[in-house]
Steps between C-alpha positions, in 0.01 A plus 500: 500500500439800276338496156572787263276587205618758251307734272587771254765499235453495124630685197608864507705730281838640599455777754168368620392379842362183651402397847539148635316378807542197719244386757592267782291248686598292798766597750535834673578728209628784715776271623633428152750688292382521139671554171498477124732313266497467124624250247562575135520217243824309531609694807505444874236635735617842612415715799284804430380642831421408860348651810554371850229357720483817708432714192818693546764561240453367147775347290537511123718363227710775345334439164156602632587757765308822446253334264340224708334529840411214731229544760302285738163516670497268797128548563421386145784246495630636173831608355519709186768592251440825315715506187552828317717601206510142383770385262520200267761348732234486773323229301482189714278279710462669838459307823397619842653331798469492878698371793467537875864442592707642219791711612607829353813363335295236312225720359649495149541120490209316343588176676459667838126566459244237596171587329437598139215623286410341169677759289362757258631609163608859441588590142634841403499570128751734341 
């Protein structure tokens, strides 16, 4: 069982940057793939980014590619999402997620992930 606690987020102007962090407790963090999803009001929860358990290749939604960077620190049991060049359409509640058995083809499916953080609001003003 893994517990995920998020920090970061807030209000920023268009073009600004924010960094989200997620700290895990319980489980063997290095054995978990981790990711970020977001949910805007009235919309479904969408995939943002993920990184496999072995810290190899990262995966991004097309809408954030080149602007967002996901990273993990297994020693600190943290996963971060650095968000640059933010746009108003990035406004959403962001969730970190973890799973020990998720397969590559399911990374972008929210229902495939087992553990979720509490969510944190990111608001980008125009």
